[in-house]
C-alpha positions in Angstrom: 118.5 100.4 24.2 121.1 98.6 26.3 120.0 97.6 29.7 122.6 97.8 32.5 122.4 95.0 34.7 121.2 95.8 38.2 124.0 95.7 40.9 123.2 94.3 44.3 122.8 97.0 47.0 126.2 97.6 48.8 126.3 96.0 52.1 127.1 98.1 55.2 130.6 97.8 56.4 131.6 95.5 59.3 133.5 97.1 62.1 136.9 95.3 62.7 138.7 95.9 65.9 142.4 95.2 66.0 144.9 95.6 68.9 148.3 96.2 67.4 149.6 98.5 64.7 150.7 95.4 62.5 147.7 93.4 63.2 145.6 92.1 60.3 142.0 90.8 60.1 143.7 88.1 57.8 141.6 85.5 56.2 138.4 86.7 58.1 138.8 90.1 56.5 139.6 88.7 53.1 136.5 86.5 53.3 134.2 89.1 54.4 135.4 91.4 51.5 134.8 88.5 49.2 131.2 88.2 50.6 130.8 92.0 49.8 131.3 93.6 53.1 133.4 96.7 53.4 135.6 96.6 56.5 135.7 99.6 58.9 139.1 98.9 60.8 139.9 100.6 64.1 142.5 100.1 66.6 141.2 101.4 70.0 144.6 100.6 71.7 146.1 103.2 69.4 143.4 105.9 69.9 140.6 105.0 67.5 137.2 105.7 68.8 134.4 103.1 68.6 131.0 104.0 67.4 128.1 104.7 69.8 125.8 102.7 67.6 126.2 99.9 64.8 123.2 101.4 62.9 125.5 102.0 60.1 127.5 98.7 60.3 126.5 95.2 59.3 128.1 93.8 62.6 131.3 93.7 64.3 134.5 91.5 65.0 137.0 91.9 67.8 140.1 90.0 67.1 142.7 88.7 69.5 145.9 90.3 70.9 148.7 89.8 73.2 147.0 91.6 76.3 144.5 89.9 78.6 140.8 90.8 79.1 141.9 91.2 82.6 144.4 94.1 82.1 143.9 97.5 83.7 144.6 99.4 80.4 141.7 101.8 79.8 141.2 100.6 76.2 140.5 97.1 77.4 137.7 98.1 79.7 136.4 100.3 76.9 136.1 97.4 74.5 134.7 95.2 77.1 132.0 97.8 77.8 131.4 98.4 74.2 130.4 95.1 73.4 127.0 96.0 74.9 126.4 97.9 71.7 125.9 95.1 69.5 124.4 92.9 72.1 121.6 95.5 72.9 121.2 96.2 69.1 121.1 92.5 68.3 123.7 93.1 65.6 125.9 90.3 64.5 129.1 90.0 66.7 132.0 87.8 66.4 134.8 87.6 69.1 138.0 85.7 68.3 140.1 84.7 71.3 140.4 88.1 73.2 137.4 89.2 71.6 135.3 86.1 72.8 136.8 86.8 76.4 135.7 90.4 76.2 132.3 89.3 75.3 132.3 86.9 78.4 133.5 89.5 80.7 130.7 92.0 79.4 128.1 89.1 80.3 129.5 88.8 83.7 131.8 85.8 83.1 135.2 85.0 84.2 138.4 85.0 82.1 141.6 83.5 83.4 144.5 80.8 83.2 144.1 77.2 83.4 144.5 75.9 87.0 147.2 73.7 85.9 149.1 76.3 84.1 148.6 74.9 80.6 148.6 76.9 77.6 147.2 76.1 74.0 149.7 77.1 71.5 149.5 75.1 68.4 146.8 72.7 66.8 144.5 70.9 69.2 141.3 68.7 68.9 137.8 70.3 68.9 134.7 68.6 69.8 131.2 70.2 68.9 128.4 70.0 71.5 125.1 68.7 70.5 123.9 72.1 70.0 127.0 73.0 67.9 126.5 69.9 65.8 123.0 71.0 65.1 124.3 74.3 63.7 127.0 73.1 61.4 130.0 70.6 60.6 132.9 71.8 62.8 136.6 71.1 62.1 138.5 68.3 64.0 141.6 70.5 64.8 141.9 74.1 65.4 144.9 76.6 65.9 145.5 78.2 69.1 147.7 81.0 70.5 146.6 81.7 74.2 147.2 81.3 77.9 143.7 82.2 79.2 140.3 80.7 78.7 136.8 81.7 79.7 133.8 80.2 81.5 130.1 80.1 80.1 128.0 82.8 81.8 124.4 82.3 82.4 122.3 82.4 79.0 125.3 81.6 76.9 125.2 78.3 74.8 128.5 76.2 74.5 129.0 75.0 70.9 132.3 73.4 71.0 134.8 72.0 73.6 138.5 71.2 73.9 140.7 69.5 76.4 143.2 71.9 78.2 140.4 74.7 77.8 137.1 73.1 77.7 135.1 76.2 76.5 136.1 76.7 72.8 133.0 78.2 71.0 129.9 80.0 72.3 126.7 81.7 71.2 124.6 84.1 73.0 121.2 85.1 71.7 120.8 84.8 67.9 123.6 87.0 66.8 126.6 87.1 69.3 129.4 84.3 68.8 132.6 83.8 70.3 135.6 81.3 69.5 138.9 80.8 71.4 140.7 79.5 68.5 142.2 81.2 65.4 140.8 80.3 61.9 141.8 83.8 60.5 145.7 83.2 60.0 147.0 83.4 56.5 150.2 81.4 55.8 152.2 84.7 56.0 150.6 85.4 59.5 151.2 81.9 60.9 154.9 82.3 59.9 155.0 85.8 61.6 153.5 84.3 64.8 155.8 81.4 64.9 158.8 83.6 64.6 157.5 86.3 67.0 156.0 83.9 69.4 158.9 81.4 69.8 159.8 82.2 73.3 156.3 80.8 74.4 156.9 77.4 73.0 158.5 76.3 76.2 155.2 76.9 78.2 153.3 73.8 79.4 151.3 72.1 76.6 152.7 74.5 73.9 153.9 73.0 70.7 157.1 73.6 68.9 157.1 75.9 65.6 157.7 73.1 63.3 154.4 71.5 64.5 152.6 74.6 63.8 153.7 74.7 60.3 153.3 70.8 59.8 149.8 71.0 61.3 148.8 73.9 58.9 149.4 71.6 55.9 147.3 68.8 57.4 144.4 70.7 59.2 144.2 74.2 57.4 141.9 73.2 54.7 139.0 71.9 56.7 139.4 75.1 58.9 139.3 77.3 55.9 136.2 75.7 54.7 134.6 75.7 58.0 135.4 79.5 58.4 133.6 80.5 55.1 130.3 78.9 56.2 130.6 80.2 59.7 131.1 83.8 58.6 127.9 83.3 56.6 126.2 82.1 59.8 127.2 85.0 61.7 126.9 88.0 59.1 125.0 86.7 56.0 122.1 84.3 56.9 120.6 84.8 53.5 123.6 83.1 52.1 122.3 80.0 54.1 118.9 80.4 52.9 119.0 76.8 51.2 120.1 75.3 54.4 118.1 74.3 57.5 117.1 77.3 59.7 119.3 77.9 62.8 117.7 76.6 66.0 116.7 79.1 68.6 119.1 79.3 71.5 118.2 76.8 74.3 117.8 78.4 77.6 120.6 77.1 80.1 119.6 76.6 83.7 120.1 79.2 86.2 
């Protein structure tokens, strides 16, 4: 009698929140699917509802977008308020750029431009904090496309720092993470961003389009390798079973 090999149980989907009709989860989506997670893609800005609970999901990712976490549009406030769902249920949550800023706003922090009017549009250095270094190896350079940053609310651990915007990666509790930079861009996405965002390259501290593309050839492979491990850390701790356990969040001073 032939024995059919047992298949591993299907993983619950990850909720993916995007902000434009043409937006894509890019490399993050590709890697999550490769790791066995179906994607439940929703666009609240276009009328898609968000679930009242993540009981049927493995976690959630809120991606970036051209809007601000301070914008008055109802869907922005809805998403900021909704971040309470994964936080209260202790479900894995990852905020990327705008998604990180929404988590900060949900936790009572502030989002806004640099006081000197600087942007981060292109490739910029990243430095892990002591807590960040204890978690994993971080890339030396990361890709940005933003004009606002966030502060670090009470109870949030800073994992990585930058120059123009010092707060680059954060962790809240055991399962909520935010990064200011973009590791999700495929080659096609970066070319699209460079073309569609060219008008912003005149802003203070922004890099020119050729620097975006040249930087990708130099810095993208370490960023890609980091992202693969980071997604395991956020959504699939079992994949890290052979590595040292994650340290508990250290309490920050009031």
